[in-house]
Wavefront OBJ file of the C-alpha trace (Angstrom):
o trace
v 208.272 -33.339 29.939
v 210.871 -32.987 32.078
v 210.530 -29.880 34.433
v 212.946 -28.751 37.027
v 211.300 -26.028 39.495
v 213.868 -24.211 42.056
v 212.093 -23.902 45.192
v 212.885 -21.439 48.189
v 211.974 -21.519 51.822
v 211.682 -17.927 53.199
v 210.568 -16.418 56.157
v 206.921 -16.118 56.581
v 205.904 -12.571 55.196
v 202.652 -12.415 57.076
v 205.121 -12.092 60.018
v 207.184 -9.361 58.334
v 206.533 -6.974 61.603
v 208.637 -9.144 63.604
v 211.688 -8.698 61.931
v 214.770 -7.163 63.309
v 217.118 -4.970 61.672
v 220.488 -4.380 63.056
v 223.755 -2.858 61.630
v 225.126 -6.594 61.177
v 222.146 -8.303 59.322
v 218.230 -8.468 59.264
v 217.401 -10.449 62.059
v 214.384 -13.409 61.386
v 215.099 -15.435 64.388
v 212.179 -17.063 65.743
v 209.938 -16.618 62.242
v 208.528 -19.405 60.831
v 209.468 -20.586 57.229
v 207.261 -21.138 54.575
v 207.363 -21.796 50.592
v 208.220 -18.757 48.910
v 204.628 -18.403 47.210
v 205.909 -17.263 43.593
v 207.866 -20.873 43.807
v 204.723 -22.649 45.127
v 203.067 -21.281 41.598
v 205.959 -22.973 39.770
v 205.408 -26.147 41.179
v 201.827 -26.084 40.685
v 202.081 -25.115 37.241
v 204.595 -27.991 36.709
v 202.111 -30.182 37.950
v 199.547 -28.997 35.696
v 201.672 -29.281 32.896
v 202.484 -33.348 33.381
v 199.232 -34.340 34.404
v 195.801 -35.243 32.876
v 193.510 -33.278 35.152
v 190.806 -36.119 34.973
v 193.296 -38.461 36.615
v 196.034 -36.034 38.239
v 197.615 -39.340 40.427
v 199.247 -40.279 36.768
v 202.058 -37.864 35.796
v 202.444 -37.727 32.620
v 205.922 -36.310 32.856
v 208.425 -35.964 35.626
v 209.085 -33.012 38.217
v 211.845 -32.392 40.204
v 212.062 -29.539 42.938
v 215.588 -28.220 44.086
v 216.342 -26.026 46.601
v 219.547 -24.232 48.141
v 219.546 -24.675 52.235
v 220.766 -26.406 55.134
v 219.258 -29.616 55.988
v 216.285 -28.161 57.511
v 215.092 -26.782 54.047
v 214.189 -30.531 53.233
v 211.135 -29.621 54.817
v 209.929 -27.331 51.998
v 210.877 -29.936 49.397
v 209.132 -32.948 50.995
v 206.059 -30.712 50.990
v 206.209 -30.277 47.330
v 206.453 -33.980 46.809
v 203.431 -34.194 48.520
v 201.527 -32.453 46.141
v 202.755 -34.551 43.147
v 206.596 -33.631 42.295
v 208.503 -36.752 41.889
v 212.094 -36.107 43.128
v 213.872 -33.522 45.099
v 217.553 -32.092 45.136
v 218.752 -29.878 48.000
v 222.033 -28.207 47.248
v 223.657 -27.469 50.727
v 224.328 -24.099 51.915
v 223.244 -21.320 53.514
v 221.374 -18.031 52.348
v 224.199 -15.752 53.377
v 226.787 -17.742 51.011
v 224.349 -17.398 47.971
v 223.319 -14.588 45.635
v 221.261 -14.801 42.444
v 224.422 -15.110 40.067
v 225.815 -18.133 42.235
v 222.200 -19.681 42.286
v 221.993 -19.373 38.566
v 225.202 -20.852 37.957
v 224.701 -23.789 40.255
v 221.050 -24.249 38.509
v 223.100 -24.152 34.976
v 225.027 -27.103 36.394
v 221.674 -29.324 37.493
v 220.545 -28.439 34.132
v 223.723 -29.605 32.183
v 223.393 -33.035 34.322
v 219.481 -33.777 34.616
v 218.413 -32.482 30.932
v 215.147 -31.168 31.694
v 213.231 -29.574 28.950
v 211.578 -26.673 31.330
v 212.671 -25.037 33.983
v 209.642 -23.341 35.907
v 210.605 -20.542 38.591
v 208.856 -17.951 40.575
v 209.149 -14.684 39.039
v 211.200 -13.685 42.391
v 211.666 -14.538 46.158
v 209.575 -12.450 48.561
v 212.863 -11.841 50.860
v 215.184 -9.796 48.243
v 212.817 -9.456 45.460
v 215.858 -9.431 43.225
v 213.968 -11.170 40.100
v 217.203 -12.294 39.059
v 217.633 -15.719 38.525
v 215.776 -16.877 35.664
v 217.111 -14.321 33.354
v 220.637 -15.282 34.608
v 220.005 -18.784 33.923
v 218.764 -18.647 30.637
v 221.655 -16.408 29.456
v 224.245 -18.921 30.936
v 222.526 -21.844 29.214
v 221.356 -19.917 26.262
v 218.008 -20.795 26.268
v 214.946 -19.176 25.081
v 212.883 -17.445 28.033
v 209.665 -15.788 29.339
v 209.044 -14.075 32.107
v 206.249 -12.794 34.371
v 203.943 -15.870 33.266
v 200.153 -15.326 33.600
v 199.256 -18.236 31.317
v 201.053 -21.269 29.545
v 199.870 -23.578 26.817
v 201.520 -26.353 26.006
v 201.851 -26.995 22.224
v 202.489 -30.744 21.929
v 206.031 -31.255 23.621
v 207.932 -28.990 21.373
v 206.855 -25.563 22.361
v 204.832 -23.197 25.055
v 202.717 -20.138 24.146
v 203.403 -17.895 27.180
v 201.083 -15.171 28.192
v 203.732 -12.540 30.109
v 202.113 -9.894 32.180
v 203.360 -6.572 31.030
v 202.107 -2.939 31.911
v 198.689 -2.509 30.226
v 198.038 -6.048 29.046
v 199.762 -9.414 28.281
v 202.178 -10.222 25.269
v 201.916 -13.587 24.094
v 205.297 -15.381 23.161
v 205.968 -18.705 21.857
v 209.111 -20.393 23.281
v 210.452 -23.345 22.051
v 211.722 -26.179 24.351
v 214.032 -26.154 26.204
v 213.210 -23.048 28.007
v 213.243 -20.927 30.867
v 209.943 -19.557 32.482
v 209.381 -17.773 35.782
v 205.449 -17.159 36.795
v 203.576 -14.652 38.147
v 200.602 -14.881 40.635
v 197.914 -15.295 38.078
v 199.493 -18.485 36.690
v 197.684 -20.290 39.353
v 194.181 -18.939 37.967
v 191.367 -21.917 37.037
v 192.292 -21.791 33.112
v 196.008 -20.079 32.965
v 197.419 -23.707 32.287
v 196.464 -25.729 29.501
v 198.346 -28.661 29.042
v 198.437 -30.980 26.087
v 197.420 -33.994 28.639
v 194.507 -32.325 29.677
v 190.916 -31.537 28.055
v 190.778 -28.097 26.731
v 188.509 -26.073 28.810
v 189.256 -27.701 32.044
v 189.314 -25.481 34.920
v 191.004 -26.253 38.082
v 190.622 -24.744 41.772
v 191.788 -21.228 42.099
v 195.655 -21.463 43.739
v 197.574 -23.898 44.667
v 196.941 -27.933 45.771
v 197.104 -28.903 49.170
v 198.530 -32.542 50.241
v 196.309 -35.233 51.759
v 197.671 -37.071 54.846
v 198.247 -40.013 52.496
v 200.472 -38.217 49.946
v 202.452 -36.408 52.915
v 203.476 -40.020 54.071
v 204.146 -41.596 50.604
v 206.144 -38.242 50.139
v 208.654 -39.628 52.421
v 209.669 -42.573 50.278
v 210.295 -40.240 47.327
v 213.785 -39.547 46.470
v 215.736 -36.721 47.812
v 219.153 -36.085 46.888
v 221.802 -34.016 48.386
v 224.404 -32.177 46.524
v 227.460 -29.839 47.665
v 227.819 -26.489 45.782
v 231.230 -26.717 45.382
v 230.499 -29.850 43.343
v 228.232 -27.813 41.075
v 230.299 -24.578 40.560
v 233.935 -24.159 40.876
v 233.945 -20.475 41.707
v 231.403 -20.147 44.978
v 232.485 -16.273 45.214
v 229.344 -13.590 45.824
v 228.751 -10.797 42.947
v 226.691 -8.990 45.580
v 227.762 -8.479 49.256
v 225.774 -6.634 52.080
v 227.964 -4.657 53.959
v 225.605 -2.998 56.559
v 221.715 -2.568 57.276
v 219.579 0.423 58.292
v 215.841 0.954 58.688
v 214.417 3.740 57.008
v 213.917 7.010 58.751
v 210.709 7.565 60.278
v 208.226 9.779 58.327
v 207.132 12.961 60.095
v 203.458 13.362 60.962
v 201.311 15.088 58.102
v 199.535 18.307 58.596
v 195.717 19.192 57.971
v 194.923 22.285 56.109
v 191.244 23.992 56.133
v 191.163 25.346 52.313
v 192.817 23.877 48.893
v 194.038 27.458 48.885
v 196.068 26.583 51.928
v 197.157 23.206 50.735
v 198.601 25.200 47.394
v 200.535 27.095 49.581
v 202.288 24.579 51.825
v 203.121 22.649 48.614
v 204.709 25.829 47.285
v 206.622 27.045 50.191
v 207.069 23.983 52.433
v 207.141 21.009 50.419
v 208.391 23.103 47.431
v 206.559 20.381 44.588
v 205.064 23.139 42.976
l 1 2 3 4 5 6 7 8 9 10 11 12 13 14 15 16 17 18 19 20 21 22 23 24 25 26 27 28 29 30 31 32 33 34 35 36 37 38 39 40 41 42 43 44 45 46 47 48 49 50 51 52 53 54 55 56 57 58 59 60 61 62 63 64 65 66 67 68 69 70 71 72 73 74 75 76 77 78 79 80 81 82 83 84 85 86 87 88 89 90 91 92 93 94 95 96 97 98 99 100 101 102 103 104 105 106 107 108 109 110 111 112 113 114 115 116 117 118 119 120 121 122 123 124 125 126 127 128 129 130 131 132 133 134 135 136 137 138 139 140 141 142 143 144 145 146 147 148 149 150 151 152 153 154 155 156 157 158 159 160 161 162 163 164 165 166 167 168 169 170 171 172 173 174 175 176 177 178 179 180 181 182 183 184 185 186 187 188 189 190 191 192 193 194 195 196 197 198 199 200 201 202 203 204 205 206 207 208 209 210 211 212 213 214 215 216 217 218 219 220 221 222 223 224 225 226 227 228 229 230 231 232 233 234 235 236 237 238 239 240 241 242 243 244 245 246 247 248 249 250 251 252 253 254 255 256 257 258 259 260 261 262 263 264 265 266 267 268 269 270 271 272 273 274
């Protein structure tokens, strides 16, 4: 099975309080970058689907990671290669020259060129939280899709049984390959991914794997291809453009009440919600 995993670097969400908002832009200068968490889950899912867990150094398939970004973004790709991905692609671009639709159209071109059996994506990236690319990509390719995957079971090399997380429970859907799947955070639970290559019932460690030093060094020798955005799509115009930014208005301090009757009175006369 050939799997393509889009992977984006984002400003470290743990330092979101350091972001500065100006009328011109959201300024993340000085923040450290890290892989988008949901994309890391997609990489881990791809590795589990293409390995025998008893010998995860032998890949029974191929995992390619792709990112859209400047030269510095190759660090993120090399980290994914160190955990087990086989090769990487960097599409040279900058965040301000991209939107979800353009990324989806460029990914469609890569899919048509490289012919993967499956595209695994994080459900969204934590900077914009747009949750668009997987759905747009499926539409452009005409492929079946399953979003918000909390579990995946491979059924040979022809289909996947996907447990979609929905309000109130899980919806199980079967998608034939080739397909698009976006993953949610529970996909990296110990038994969330069942590969046809791994003994049934195997439990992974919770979360994503980390690379050993030897693997990090070996990743430097794995193939990393650079592409130009204009070579993938003829129209690089954006459908979404940000014109200005402003911080939300500050909230007024709350008030204390002594009795329920006083609370109800304020809700009626001041808040006017009753």
